[in-house]
C-alpha positions as CSV (number, residue, x, y, z in Angstrom):
1,M,-117.4,-91.4,89.7
2,M,-114.0,-92.3,88.3
3,R,-113.1,-88.6,87.9
4,N,-113.7,-88.0,91.7
5,T,-111.5,-90.8,92.6
6,A,-108.8,-90.5,90.2
7,G,-107.3,-87.5,91.8
8,P,-107.2,-88.6,95.6
9,I,-105.6,-92.1,94.4
10,V,-102.8,-90.2,92.4
11,L,-102.2,-88.1,95.2
12,L,-101.9,-91.2,97.6
13,L,-99.4,-92.7,95.1
14,V,-97.4,-89.8,94.8
15,L,-97.0,-89.5,98.5
16,G,-96.3,-93.1,99.1
17,F,-93.5,-92.7,96.3
18,L,-92.2,-89.8,98.6
19,I,-92.7,-91.0,102.1
20,G,-92.5,-94.4,101.3
21,P,-88.7,-94.9,101.5
22,F,-88.6,-92.8,104.9
23,I,-91.1,-95.0,106.5
24,I,-89.0,-97.9,105.6
25,I,-85.6,-96.5,107.1
26,V,-87.7,-95.5,110.2
27,A,-89.0,-98.8,110.8
28,A,-85.8,-100.5,110.0
29,S,-84.0,-98.3,112.6
30,F,-86.1,-100.1,115.3
31,S,-85.4,-103.7,114.1
32,A,-84.2,-106.1,116.7
33,G,-82.2,-108.0,114.0
34,D,-78.4,-107.7,113.3
35,T,-78.7,-106.9,109.6
36,L,-80.5,-103.9,107.6
37,A,-83.7,-105.5,106.6
38,F,-87.2,-104.6,105.9
39,P,-89.7,-105.6,107.4
40,P,-88.0,-105.2,110.6
41,Q,-87.1,-108.2,112.8
42,G,-88.9,-107.5,116.1
43,F,-88.6,-104.1,117.9
44,S,-85.7,-102.7,119.6
45,L,-84.0,-99.4,120.6
46,K,-80.5,-100.8,120.5
47,W,-79.4,-99.4,117.1
48,I,-80.8,-96.0,118.3
49,V,-78.6,-96.3,121.4
50,K,-75.5,-97.7,119.3
51,V,-75.5,-94.5,117.2
52,F,-74.2,-92.4,120.3
53,T,-71.5,-94.7,121.0
54,V,-69.7,-95.1,117.8
55,E,-66.6,-92.4,118.0
56,S,-66.3,-91.9,114.3
57,F,-70.2,-90.7,114.4
58,R,-69.4,-88.3,117.0
59,Q,-66.3,-86.9,115.4
60,S,-67.8,-86.6,111.9
61,F,-70.9,-84.8,113.4
62,A,-68.9,-82.4,114.9
63,I,-67.1,-81.6,111.9
64,S,-70.5,-81.3,110.0
65,M,-71.9,-79.1,112.7
66,F,-68.9,-76.8,112.5
67,L,-68.9,-76.7,108.7
68,A,-72.7,-76.1,108.7
69,V,-72.5,-73.2,111.1
70,G,-69.3,-71.7,110.1
71,S,-69.9,-71.6,106.3
72,T,-73.6,-70.5,106.8
73,L,-72.4,-67.5,108.8
74,A,-69.4,-66.8,106.3
75,A,-72.1,-67.0,103.4
76,L,-74.5,-64.4,105.1
77,I,-71.6,-62.1,106.1
78,L,-71.0,-62.1,102.3
79,G,-74.5,-62.4,101.0
80,I,-76.3,-59.6,103.0
81,P,-74.2,-56.7,101.8
82,A,-74.1,-58.2,98.3
83,S,-77.9,-58.5,98.4
84,Y,-78.3,-54.9,99.7
85,A,-76.1,-53.6,97.0
86,M,-77.9,-55.4,94.1
87,S,-81.3,-54.5,95.6
88,R,-80.7,-50.7,96.3
89,Y,-78.2,-49.7,93.5
90,R,-78.1,-49.9,89.9
91,L,-74.8,-51.4,89.6
92,P,-73.2,-52.2,86.0
93,G,-73.2,-56.1,85.7
94,S,-75.6,-56.7,88.5
95,E,-77.3,-59.3,86.6
96,T,-74.1,-61.0,85.6
97,V,-73.1,-61.0,89.4
98,R,-76.6,-62.7,90.2
99,F,-75.8,-65.3,87.7
100,M,-72.2,-65.9,88.9
101,V,-73.5,-66.2,92.5
102,S,-76.2,-68.9,91.4
103,M,-73.5,-70.9,89.6
104,P,-73.1,-73.3,92.7
105,I,-76.7,-74.4,92.4
106,I,-76.5,-74.8,88.6
107,V,-73.2,-76.7,88.4
108,P,-73.4,-80.2,89.7
109,G,-71.7,-80.5,93.2
110,I,-69.6,-83.4,91.9
111,I,-68.0,-81.0,89.4
112,V,-67.4,-78.4,92.0
113,G,-65.7,-80.9,94.3
114,L,-63.6,-82.2,91.7
115,A,-62.6,-78.9,90.6
116,L,-61.6,-77.9,94.1
117,L,-59.7,-81.0,94.5
118,R,-57.8,-80.7,91.2
119,F,-57.0,-77.0,91.0
120,F,-56.8,-76.0,94.9
121,V,-56.2,-79.0,97.1
122,I,-53.5,-81.0,95.2
123,P,-51.6,-78.0,93.6
124,V,-51.7,-75.4,96.1
125,G,-51.8,-77.7,99.1
126,L,-54.9,-76.4,100.6
127,S,-55.9,-78.2,103.9
128,I,-58.8,-80.5,103.6
129,T,-60.7,-78.5,106.4
130,L,-60.2,-75.3,104.7
131,A,-61.1,-76.7,101.4
132,L,-64.4,-78.0,102.8
133,F,-65.1,-74.6,104.6
134,L,-64.6,-72.8,101.4
135,A,-66.7,-75.0,99.3
136,H,-69.6,-75.3,101.7
137,T,-69.5,-71.5,101.8
138,A,-69.8,-71.2,98.1
139,L,-72.8,-73.8,97.9
140,V,-74.6,-72.1,100.7
141,L,-74.0,-68.4,99.4
142,P,-76.5,-68.4,96.6
143,Y,-79.4,-69.3,99.1
144,A,-78.2,-66.6,101.3
145,V,-78.4,-63.9,98.6
146,R,-81.9,-65.2,97.1
147,V,-83.6,-65.3,100.6
148,V,-82.1,-62.0,101.9
149,S,-82.7,-60.5,98.5
150,A,-86.4,-61.5,98.7
151,S,-86.7,-59.9,102.2
152,L,-85.2,-56.7,100.9
153,A,-87.6,-56.5,97.9
154,N,-90.6,-56.9,100.4
155,L,-89.0,-53.8,102.3
156,R,-90.2,-50.3,101.9
157,T,-87.1,-48.1,100.9
158,D,-88.7,-45.0,102.2
159,I,-88.1,-46.0,105.9
160,E,-84.3,-46.2,105.1
161,E,-84.4,-42.6,103.6
162,A,-86.5,-41.4,106.6
163,A,-83.7,-42.5,108.9
164,V,-81.0,-40.7,106.7
165,L,-83.3,-37.7,106.5
166,L,-83.4,-37.6,110.5
167,G,-79.7,-37.6,110.8
168,S,-78.4,-41.1,110.4
169,S,-75.5,-42.3,108.1
170,R,-76.1,-44.9,105.6
171,M,-74.2,-47.2,107.7
172,G,-76.1,-46.5,110.6
173,A,-79.4,-46.8,108.7
174,F,-78.5,-50.3,107.6
175,F,-77.5,-51.7,111.0
176,R,-80.5,-49.9,113.0
177,V,-83.2,-49.9,110.3
178,I,-82.6,-52.6,107.4
179,L,-81.1,-55.5,109.6
180,P,-83.7,-55.4,112.1
181,N,-86.5,-55.4,109.4
182,I,-85.1,-58.4,107.6
183,R,-84.2,-60.5,110.5
184,G,-86.8,-63.0,109.6
185,G,-85.4,-63.5,106.2
186,I,-81.7,-63.6,107.7
187,L,-82.8,-66.4,110.1
188,A,-84.5,-68.2,107.1
189,A,-81.4,-67.9,105.1
190,F,-79.3,-69.5,107.9
191,I,-81.6,-72.5,108.6
192,L,-81.9,-73.3,104.8
193,G,-78.0,-72.9,104.5
194,F,-77.5,-74.9,107.6
195,V,-79.7,-77.9,106.4
196,T,-78.1,-77.7,102.9
197,S,-74.4,-77.8,104.2
198,F,-74.9,-80.5,106.9
199,N,-76.7,-82.9,104.2
200,Q,-74.1,-82.0,101.2
201,V,-72.7,-85.1,99.9
202,P,-71.1,-84.8,96.4
203,V,-68.5,-81.9,97.2
204,S,-67.8,-83.5,100.6
205,L,-67.1,-86.8,99.0
206,F,-64.1,-85.4,97.0
207,L,-62.6,-83.3,99.6
208,S,-62.9,-85.5,102.6
209,G,-59.9,-87.2,103.8
210,P,-58.0,-89.1,106.8
211,G,-59.5,-87.7,109.9
212,V,-61.7,-85.2,108.2
213,R,-65.0,-86.4,107.1
214,T,-68.5,-85.1,107.4
215,L,-71.2,-87.1,108.8
216,P,-72.8,-88.3,105.4
217,I,-69.4,-89.2,104.0
218,D,-68.7,-91.3,107.4
219,M,-72.0,-93.0,106.9
220,L,-71.1,-94.0,103.5
221,G,-67.8,-95.4,104.6
222,Y,-69.6,-97.1,107.5
223,M,-71.9,-99.0,105.3
224,E,-69.0,-100.4,103.1
225,I,-67.8,-102.3,106.2
226,V,-70.9,-102.8,108.4
227,F,-74.4,-103.4,107.3
228,D,-76.2,-103.2,110.5
229,P,-79.5,-101.0,111.3
230,S,-77.5,-98.3,113.1
231,I,-77.3,-96.6,109.7
232,A,-81.0,-96.5,109.3
233,A,-81.2,-95.3,113.0
234,L,-78.8,-92.5,112.4
235,S,-80.5,-91.6,109.1
236,S,-83.9,-91.5,111.1
237,L,-82.3,-89.1,113.7
238,L,-80.9,-86.7,111.1
239,A,-84.1,-86.7,109.2
240,F,-86.2,-85.8,112.2
241,M,-83.6,-83.1,113.1
242,S,-83.9,-81.7,109.8
243,M,-87.7,-81.6,109.9
244,A,-87.8,-80.3,113.4
245,V,-85.4,-77.2,112.4
246,V,-87.6,-76.7,109.2
247,F,-91.0,-76.9,111.0
248,A,-89.7,-74.9,113.7
249,A,-88.7,-72.1,111.2
250,E,-92.0,-72.4,109.5
251,R,-94.1,-71.8,112.7
252,L,-91.8,-69.2,114.1
253,L,-90.9,-67.3,110.9
254,G,-93.0,-68.4,107.9
255,F,-90.3,-70.2,106.3
256,S,-92.4,-70.6,103.1
257,R,-92.4,-66.7,102.5
258,Y,-88.8,-66.6,101.8
259,V,-88.2,-69.7,99.9
């Protein structure tokens, strides 16, 4: 009897550990009190409404959206040809290239942010916006290469050869045959990169500056001054946005097949 109940109990404990903080934040965002506390003091939507009235949140949200979309597109522009070359040709040093591309995932974000600040922003005078864009692109690139490579690995090579034999050039076969057949993987890579970039904290913490701050960094700065439930409300909205994007990707694309 104990063996039959031990599994479900452990599962519930693990789920509680993982989901518990999220439930607390969501509950606190609907509090009627003036300070961030749990259990919530009554029920109110005023903090949800306040999120949309804070000017700094709107500005940092726009910056985060620009970085997330722009850096992900840039990573795909670089990652798709690289994935194709490594998947279709035996290039010298391809394994080394794969390892180097994966370095932004392996190296802690704090080290990446500090290195960019120390060797590019300060001595070279690189603008903060450009530094953030390059850093987010480098962080998203490994995901683009991995996801697109998985799609190419599942694609039969003979359909490309058939297109070439029928008179198409290699470039034409790439755009007319390869890309349409891996569009699901490309969209999955875009969604994964977007979520990763939008929620990035360590690198953005080092590279943000006056007037240029991403939304997570702006939230940290806001909490140093004000400790009201609006931060919990904004965190809940962002969490639900991320979950909605991933859920839609899973339903439409079968997201789990690529990651």
